[in-house]
N, CA, C and O atoms as a printed pandas DataFrame, in Angstrom:
     atom_number atom_name residue_name chain_id  residue_number  x_coord  y_coord  z_coord
0              1         N          MET        A               1   -0.518   -8.611  -19.804
1              2        CA          MET        A               1   -1.593   -7.821  -19.247
2              3         C          MET        A               1   -2.425   -8.726  -18.339
3              4         O          MET        A               1   -2.721   -9.867  -18.694
4              5         N          GLU        A               2   -2.794   -8.220  -17.182
5              6        CA          GLU        A               2   -3.617   -8.957  -16.235
6              7         C          GLU        A               2   -4.964   -8.250  -16.102
7              8         O          GLU        A               2   -5.047   -7.030  -16.238
8              9         N          VAL        A               3   -6.008   -9.016  -15.838
9             10        CA          VAL        A               3   -7.362   -8.468  -15.780
10            11         C          VAL        A               3   -8.028   -8.891  -14.479
11            12         O          VAL        A               3   -7.856  -10.020  -14.018
12            13         N          SER        A               4   -8.792   -7.974  -13.891
13            14        CA          SER        A               4   -9.642   -8.320  -12.748
14            15         C          SER        A               4  -10.940   -7.536  -12.886
15            16         O          SER        A               4  -10.981   -6.480  -13.519
16            17         N          ARG        A               5  -11.974   -8.057  -12.298
17            18        CA          ARG        A               5  -13.293   -7.436  -12.386
18            19         C          ARG        A               5  -13.605   -6.723  -11.070
19            20         O          ARG        A               5  -13.206   -7.179   -9.998
20            21         N          VAL        A               6  -14.321   -5.603  -11.161
21            22        CA          VAL        A               6  -14.715   -4.838   -9.978
22            23         C          VAL        A               6  -16.126   -5.249   -9.577
23            24         O          VAL        A               6  -17.023   -5.324  -10.417
24            25         N          SER        A               7  -16.316   -5.516   -8.274
25            26        CA          SER        A               7  -17.636   -5.926   -7.772
26            27         C          SER        A               7  -18.545   -4.707   -7.582
27            28         O          SER        A               7  -18.121   -3.564   -7.751
28            29         N          LYS        A               8  -19.806   -4.983   -7.226
29            30        CA          LYS        A               8  -20.763   -3.912   -6.948
30            31         C          LYS        A               8  -20.259   -2.971   -5.866
31            32         O          LYS        A               8  -20.537   -1.773   -5.895
32            33         N          LYS        A               9  -19.522   -3.516   -4.919
33            34        CA          LYS        A               9  -19.012   -2.730   -3.791
34            35         C          LYS        A               9  -17.678   -2.051   -4.110
35            36         O          LYS        A               9  -17.074   -1.435   -3.232
36            37         N          GLY        A              10  -17.219   -2.157   -5.343
37            38        CA          GLY        A              10  -15.967   -1.516   -5.743
38            39         C          GLY        A              10  -14.728   -2.317   -5.392
39            40         O          GLY        A              10  -13.616   -1.791   -5.439
40            41         N          LEU        A              11  -14.907   -3.585   -5.040
41            42        CA          LEU        A              11  -13.770   -4.436   -4.674
42            43         C          LEU        A              11  -13.235   -5.170   -5.890
43            44         O          LEU        A              11  -13.979   -5.488   -6.818
44            45         N          THR        A              12  -11.946   -5.432   -5.873
45            46        CA          THR        A              12  -11.323   -6.223   -6.922
46            47         C          THR        A              12  -10.223   -7.067   -6.312
47            48         O          THR        A              12   -9.796   -6.808   -5.187
48            49         N          THR        A              13   -9.764   -8.058   -7.027
49            50        CA          THR        A              13   -8.671   -8.908   -6.583
50            51         C          THR        A              13   -7.436   -8.550   -7.390
51            52         O          THR        A              13   -7.497   -8.417   -8.612
52            53         N          VAL        A              14   -6.318   -8.395   -6.698
53            54        CA          VAL        A              14   -5.063   -8.156   -7.403
54            55         C          VAL        A              14   -4.633   -9.507   -7.982
55            56         O          VAL        A              14   -4.447  -10.467   -7.233
56            57         N          PRO        A              15   -4.476   -9.589   -9.297
57            58        CA          PRO        A              15   -4.120  -10.869   -9.915
58            59         C          PRO        A              15   -2.828  -11.456   -9.334
59            60         O          PRO        A              15   -1.929  -10.722   -8.923
60            61         N          VAL        A              16   -2.753  -12.786   -9.309
61            62        CA          VAL        A              16   -1.626  -13.497   -8.715
62            63         C          VAL        A              16   -0.298  -13.032   -9.313
63            64         O          VAL        A              16    0.655  -12.765   -8.580
64            65         N          ARG        A              17   -0.237  -12.937  -10.614
65            66        CA          ARG        A              17    1.025  -12.536  -11.263
66            67         C          ARG        A              17    1.461  -11.144  -10.815
67            68         O          ARG        A              17    2.646  -10.908  -10.584
68            69         N          VAL        A              18    0.510  -10.225  -10.693
69            70        CA          VAL        A              18    0.822   -8.861  -10.246
70            71         C          VAL        A              18    1.322   -8.899   -8.805
71            72         O          VAL        A              18    2.295   -8.226   -8.464
72            73         N          ARG        A              19    0.653   -9.690   -7.955
73            74        CA          ARG        A              19    1.090   -9.811   -6.554
74            75         C          ARG        A              19    2.514  -10.347   -6.473
75            76         O          ARG        A              19    3.319   -9.874   -5.671
76            77         N          LYS        A              20    2.818  -11.333   -7.308
77            78        CA          LYS        A              20    4.160  -11.919   -7.288
78            79         C          LYS        A              20    5.208  -10.926   -7.772
79            80         O          LYS        A              20    6.253  -10.762   -7.142
80            81         N          VAL        A              21    4.930  -10.268   -8.884
81            82        CA          VAL        A              21    5.906   -9.332   -9.463
82            83         C          VAL        A              21    6.161   -8.160   -8.520
83            84         O          VAL        A              21    7.307   -7.749   -8.336
84            85         N          LEU        A              22    5.102   -7.622   -7.925
85            86        CA          LEU        A              22    5.238   -6.463   -7.031
86            87         C          LEU        A              22    5.513   -6.857   -5.587
87            88         O          LEU        A              22    5.814   -6.003   -4.753
88            89         N          GLY        A              23    5.411   -8.142   -5.293
89            90        CA          GLY        A              23    5.655   -8.594   -3.927
90            91         C          GLY        A              23    4.550   -8.191   -2.965
91            92         O          GLY        A              23    4.806   -7.991   -1.778
92            93         N          VAL        A              24    3.324   -8.071   -3.462
93            94        CA          VAL        A              24    2.195   -7.659   -2.629
94            95         C          VAL        A              24    1.799   -8.812   -1.720
95            96         O          VAL        A              24    1.608   -9.943   -2.167
96            97         N          GLU        A              25    1.679   -8.496   -0.412
97            98        CA          GLU        A              25    1.292   -9.484    0.585
98            99         C          GLU        A              25    0.181   -8.919    1.459
99           100         O          GLU        A              25   -0.088   -7.717    1.435
100          101         N          GLU        A              26   -0.459   -9.784    2.224
101          102        CA          GLU        A              26   -1.501   -9.359    3.152
102          103         C          GLU        A              26   -0.938   -8.298    4.098
103          104         O          GLU        A              26    0.157   -8.452    4.639
104          105         N          GLY        A              27   -1.696   -7.228    4.288
105          106        CA          GLY        A              27   -1.275   -6.150    5.187
106          107         C          GLY        A              27   -0.564   -5.011    4.484
107          108         O          GLY        A              27   -0.400   -3.940    5.068
108          109         N          ASP        A              28   -0.134   -5.214    3.232
109          110        CA          ASP        A              28    0.498   -4.124    2.490
110          111         C          ASP        A              28   -0.545   -3.065    2.166
111          112         O          ASP        A              28   -1.742   -3.348    2.123
112          113         N          VAL        A              29   -0.079   -1.851    1.942
113          114        CA          VAL        A              29   -0.963   -0.738    1.600
114          115         C          VAL        A              29   -0.739   -0.403    0.130
115          116         O          VAL        A              29    0.400   -0.320   -0.331
116          117         N          LEU        A              30   -1.839   -0.209   -0.603
117          118        CA          LEU        A              30   -1.744    0.193   -2.007
118          119         C          LEU        A              30   -2.123    1.659   -2.118
119          120         O          LEU        A              30   -3.162    2.082   -1.612
120          121         N          ILE        A              31   -1.280    2.425   -2.780
121          122        CA          ILE        A              31   -1.557    3.842   -3.040
122          123         C          ILE        A              31   -1.913    3.961   -4.518
123          124         O          ILE        A              31   -1.152    3.547   -5.392
124          125         N          TRP        A              32   -3.077    4.530   -4.775
125          126        CA          TRP        A              32   -3.579    4.679   -6.146
126          127         C          TRP        A              32   -3.363    6.111   -6.600
127          128         O          TRP        A              32   -3.891    7.046   -5.998
128          129         N          GLU        A              33   -2.591    6.282   -7.655
129          130        CA          GLU        A              33   -2.332    7.599   -8.240
130          131         C          GLU        A              33   -3.068    7.654   -9.576
131          132         O          GLU        A              33   -2.821    6.827  -10.455
132          133         N          VAL        A              34   -3.961    8.612   -9.733
133          134        CA          VAL        A              34   -4.809    8.684  -10.927
134          135         C          VAL        A              34   -4.228    9.681  -11.932
135          136         O          VAL        A              34   -3.882   10.808  -11.580
136          137         N          ASP        A              35   -4.129    9.243  -13.184
137          138        CA          ASP        A              35   -3.723   10.103  -14.293
138          139         C          ASP        A              35   -4.972   10.298  -15.151
139          140         O          ASP        A              35   -5.274    9.492  -16.031
140          141         N          GLU        A              36   -5.688   11.383  -14.876
141          142        CA          GLU        A              36   -6.967   11.622  -15.562
142          143         C          GLU        A              36   -6.802   11.837  -17.061
143          144         O          GLU        A              36   -7.685   11.469  -17.837
144          145         N          LYS        A              37   -5.701   12.417  -17.475
145          146        CA          LYS        A              37   -5.483   12.666  -18.905
146          147         C          LYS        A              37   -5.409   11.364  -19.698
147          148         O          LYS        A              37   -5.903   11.284  -20.822
148          149         N          ARG        A              38   -4.787   10.345  -19.102
149          150        CA          ARG        A              38   -4.637    9.063  -19.801
150          151         C          ARG        A              38   -5.680    8.047  -19.360
151          152         O          ARG        A              38   -5.678    6.909  -19.831
152          153         N          ASN        A              39   -6.580    8.452  -18.449
153          154        CA          ASN        A              39   -7.600    7.541  -17.919
154          155         C          ASN        A              39   -6.934    6.272  -17.384
155          156         O          ASN        A              39   -7.323    5.151  -17.711
156          157         N          ALA        A              40   -5.912    6.493  -16.545
157          158        CA          ALA        A              40   -5.123    5.384  -16.028
158          159         C          ALA        A              40   -4.799    5.613  -14.552
159          160         O          ALA        A              40   -4.961    6.714  -14.025
160          161         N          ALA        A              41   -4.342    4.553  -13.905
161          162        CA          ALA        A              41   -3.924    4.643  -12.509
162          163         C          ALA        A              41   -2.583    3.952  -12.337
163          164         O          ALA        A              41   -2.290    2.955  -12.996
164          165         N          ILE        A              42   -1.785    4.493  -11.449
165          166        CA          ILE        A              42   -0.521    3.883  -11.063
166          167         C          ILE        A              42   -0.710    3.410   -9.626
167          168         O          ILE        A              42   -1.181    4.171   -8.779
168          169         N          VAL        A              43   -0.351    2.173   -9.348
169          170        CA          VAL        A              43   -0.506    1.614   -8.010
170          171         C          VAL        A              43    0.877    1.419   -7.404
171          172         O          VAL        A              43    1.741    0.767   -7.992
172          173         N          LYS        A              44    1.076    1.996   -6.212
173          174        CA          LYS        A              44    2.337    1.838   -5.496
174          175         C          LYS        A              44    2.092    0.950   -4.288
175          176         O          LYS        A              44    1.037    1.019   -3.658
176          177         N          VAL        A              45    3.072    0.118   -3.972
177          178        CA          VAL        A              45    2.943   -0.813   -2.852
178          179         C          VAL        A              45    3.793   -0.307   -1.687
179          180         O          VAL        A              45    4.991   -0.062   -1.831
180          181         N          ILE        A              46    3.147   -0.157   -0.538
181          182        CA          ILE        A              46    3.849    0.159    0.699
182          183         C          ILE        A              46    3.803   -1.113    1.534
183          184         O          ILE        A              46    2.728   -1.577    1.913
184          185         N          LYS        A              47    4.963   -1.670    1.817
185          186        CA          LYS        A              47    5.039   -2.941    2.522
186          187         C          LYS        A              47    4.469   -2.822    3.935
187          188         O          LYS        A              47    4.524   -1.759    4.553
188          189         N          ASN        A              48    3.928   -3.917    4.427
189          190        CA          ASN        A              48    3.308   -4.005    5.737
190          191         C          ASN        A              48    4.297   -3.585    6.823
191          192         O          ASN        A              48    5.295   -4.271    7.043
192          193         N          PRO        A              49    4.035   -2.467    7.505
193          194        CA          PRO        A              49    5.001   -1.982    8.508
194          195         C          PRO        A              49    5.132   -2.908    9.706
195          196         O          PRO        A              49    6.207   -2.991   10.302
196          197         N          ILE        A              50    4.073   -3.601   10.069
197          198        CA          ILE        A              50    4.123   -4.523   11.205
198          199         C          ILE        A              50    5.080   -5.675   10.902
199          200         O          ILE        A              50    5.926   -6.022   11.726
200          201         N          LYS        A              51    4.940   -6.259    9.726
201          202        CA          LYS        A              51    5.799   -7.385    9.340
202          203         C          LYS        A              51    7.258   -6.939    9.278
203          204         O          LYS        A              51    8.156   -7.676    9.684
204          205         N          PHE        A              52    7.487   -5.734    8.769
205          206        CA          PHE        A              52    8.846   -5.211    8.643
206          207         C          PHE        A              52    9.505   -5.026   10.009
207          208         O          PHE        A              52   10.679   -5.348   10.191
208          209         N          LEU        A              53    8.738   -4.505   10.962
209          210        CA          LEU        A              53    9.294   -4.195   12.274
210          211         C          LEU        A              53    9.307   -5.374   13.238
211          212         O          LEU        A              53   10.038   -5.354   14.228
212          213         N          LYS        A              54    8.513   -6.393   12.961
213          214        CA          LYS        A              54    8.367   -7.513   13.893
214          215         C          LYS        A              54    9.736   -8.123   14.233
215          216         O          LYS        A              54   10.485   -8.549   13.354
216          217         N          GLY        A              55   10.028   -8.149   15.517
217          218        CA          GLY        A              55   11.271   -8.739   15.993
218          219         C          GLY        A              55   12.484   -7.838   15.878
219          220         O          GLY        A              55   13.568   -8.224   16.315
220          221         N          ARG        A              56   12.343   -6.667   15.315
221          222        CA          ARG        A              56   13.495   -5.782   15.157
222          223         C          ARG        A              56   13.741   -4.914   16.382
223          224         O          ARG        A              56   14.871   -4.497   16.632
224          225         N          TYR        A              57   12.696   -4.644   17.141
225          226        CA          TYR        A              57   12.824   -3.748   18.281
226          227         C          TYR        A              57   12.233   -4.393   19.522
227          228         O          TYR        A              57   11.169   -5.011   19.471
228          229         N          ASP        A              58   12.925   -4.245   20.620
229          230        CA          ASP        A              58   12.425   -4.728   21.899
230          231         C          ASP        A              58   11.923   -3.507   22.666
231          232         O          ASP        A              58   12.561   -3.051   23.614
232          233         N          ASP        A              59   10.795   -2.995   22.250
233          234        CA          ASP        A              59   10.227   -1.772   22.824
234          235         C          ASP        A              59    8.779   -2.039   23.209
235          236         O          ASP        A              59    7.927   -2.166   22.330
236          237         N          PRO        A              60    8.483   -2.127   24.498
237          238        CA          PRO        A              60    7.114   -2.424   24.917
238          239         C          PRO        A              60    6.109   -1.345   24.531
239          240         O          PRO        A              60    4.907   -1.608   24.490
240          241         N          SER        A              61    6.583   -0.141   24.249
241          242        CA          SER        A              61    5.652    0.928   23.857
242          243         C          SER        A              61    5.330    0.884   22.365
243          244         O          SER        A              61    4.489    1.647   21.890
244          245         N          LEU        A              62    5.989    0.004   21.631
245          246        CA          LEU        A              62    5.753   -0.117   20.192
246          247         C          LEU        A              62    4.562   -1.040   19.963
247          248         O          LEU        A              62    4.722   -2.234   19.709
248          249         N          THR        A              63    3.373   -0.469   20.058
249          250        CA          THR        A              63    2.139   -1.234   19.901
250          251         C          THR        A              63    1.696   -1.212   18.441
251          252         O          THR        A              63    2.196   -0.425   17.638
252          253         N          TYR        A              64    0.767   -2.072   18.120
253          254        CA          TYR        A              64    0.208   -2.112   16.772
254          255         C          TYR        A              64   -0.366   -0.743   16.394
255          256         O          TYR        A              64   -0.136   -0.243   15.293
256          257         N          GLU        A              65   -1.110   -0.150   17.322
257          258        CA          GLU        A              65   -1.740    1.145   17.049
258          259         C          GLU        A              65   -0.692    2.217   16.760
259          260         O          GLU        A              65   -0.877    3.047   15.869
260          261         N          ARG        A              66    0.419    2.198   17.519
261          262        CA          ARG        A              66    1.478    3.190   17.319
262          263         C          ARG        A              66    2.139    2.988   15.948
263          264         O          ARG        A              66    2.415    3.958   15.241
264          265         N          VAL        A              67    2.386    1.747   15.582
265          266        CA          VAL        A              67    3.000    1.473   14.276
266          267         C          VAL        A              67    2.064    1.904   13.152
267          268         O          VAL        A              67    2.507    2.492   12.165
268          269         N          GLU        A              68    0.767    1.615   13.299
269          270        CA          GLU        A              68   -0.206    2.040   12.290
270          271         C          GLU        A              68   -0.214    3.563   12.152
271          272         O          GLU        A              68   -0.264    4.089   11.040
272          273         N          GLU        A              69   -0.164    4.262   13.276
273          274        CA          GLU        A              69   -0.142    5.729   13.263
274          275         C          GLU        A              69    1.098    6.236   12.530
275          276         O          GLU        A              69    1.003    7.135   11.693
276          277         N          LEU        A              70    2.250    5.665   12.840
277          278        CA          LEU        A              70    3.484    6.072   12.168
278          279         C          LEU        A              70    3.451    5.729   10.681
279          280         O          LEU        A              70    3.910    6.514    9.851
280          281         N          ALA        A              71    2.915    4.571   10.347
281          282        CA          ALA        A              71    2.818    4.170    8.942
282          283         C          ALA        A              71    1.916    5.124    8.172
283          284         O          ALA        A              71    2.237    5.508    7.047
284          285         N          ASP        A              72    0.789    5.511    8.767
285          286        CA          ASP        A              72   -0.114    6.459    8.108
286          287         C          ASP        A              72    0.591    7.780    7.838
287          288         O          ASP        A              72    0.413    8.370    6.773
288          289         N          LYS        A              73    1.389    8.248    8.791
289          290        CA          LYS        A              73    2.131    9.498    8.606
290          291         C          LYS        A              73    3.151    9.366    7.484
291          292         O          LYS        A              73    3.308   10.281    6.675
292          293         N          LEU        A              74    3.853    8.221    7.429
293          294        CA          LEU        A              74    4.835    7.997    6.364
294          295         C          LEU        A              74    4.166    7.951    5.000
295          296         O          LEU        A              74    4.671    8.530    4.038
296          297         N          ILE        A              75    3.035    7.266    4.912
297          298        CA          ILE        A              75    2.311    7.166    3.652
298          299         C          ILE        A              75    1.838    8.538    3.209
299          300         O          ILE        A              75    1.975    8.896    2.039
300          301         N          ALA        A              76    1.280    9.312    4.135
301          302        CA          ALA        A              76    0.806   10.657    3.799
302          303         C          ALA        A              76    1.955   11.527    3.314
303          304         O          ALA        A              76    1.792   12.313    2.381
304          305         N          ARG        A              77    3.114   11.389    3.945
305          306        CA          ARG        A              77    4.284   12.177    3.540
306          307         C          ARG        A              77    4.713   11.778    2.126
307          308         O          ARG        A              77    5.070   12.644    1.327
308          309         N          GLU        A              78    4.684   10.472    1.803
309          310        CA          GLU        A              78    5.063   10.013    0.473
310          311         C          GLU        A              78    4.093   10.516   -0.582
311          312         O          GLU        A              78    4.508   10.929   -1.665
312          313         N          VAL        A              79    2.811   10.484   -0.271
313          314        CA          VAL        A              79    1.790   10.959   -1.212
314          315         C          VAL        A              79    1.994   12.450   -1.467
315          316         O          VAL        A              79    1.939   12.889   -2.616
316          317         N          ARG        A              80    2.228   13.233   -0.418
317          318        CA          ARG        A              80    2.468   14.675   -0.593
318          319         C          ARG        A              80    3.723   14.908   -1.407
319          320         O          ARG        A              80    3.748   15.808   -2.246
320          321         N          ALA        A              81    4.763   14.124   -1.184
321          322        CA          ALA        A              81    6.018   14.282   -1.927
322          323         C          ALA        A              81    5.793   14.009   -3.408
323          324         O          ALA        A              81    6.387   14.678   -4.254
324          325         N          ASP        A              82    4.940   13.032   -3.739
325          326        CA          ASP        A              82    4.665   12.719   -5.141
326          327         C          ASP        A              82    3.882   13.830   -5.815
327          328         O          ASP        A              82    3.971   13.982   -7.034
328          329         N          ASN        A              83    3.123   14.607   -5.069
329          330        CA          ASN        A              83    2.303   15.664   -5.655
330          331         C          ASN        A              83    3.070   16.958   -5.884
331          332         O          ASN        A              83    2.506   17.915   -6.415
332          333         N          ARG        A              84    4.334   17.011   -5.502
333          334        CA          ARG        A              84    5.126   18.225   -5.661
334          335         C          ARG        A              84    5.585   18.453   -7.083
335          336         O          ARG        A              84    5.933   19.577   -7.446
336          337         N          ALA        A              85    5.594   17.426   -7.884
337          338        CA          ALA        A              85    6.145   17.516   -9.248
338          339         C          ALA        A              85    5.382   18.394  -10.128
339          340         O          ALA        A              85    5.736   18.556  -11.295
């Protein structure tokens, strides 16, 4: 079990062991799924889309803003898919 404290501003640090096990890196997106019945949360890691795509495509129109927009759409689609159950 790993522990972290929440600051006044609602910030917390993901413990080193959790980052290593889940492969969490700077730029990754965390999706928080709340289970109110169990008073628990499930955290899903979406890998940094910029790092994933870097060097894979030679497309001058593939800007940071465009990748962020596409990543947001993918994340939203995944969240909606999880809510179908």
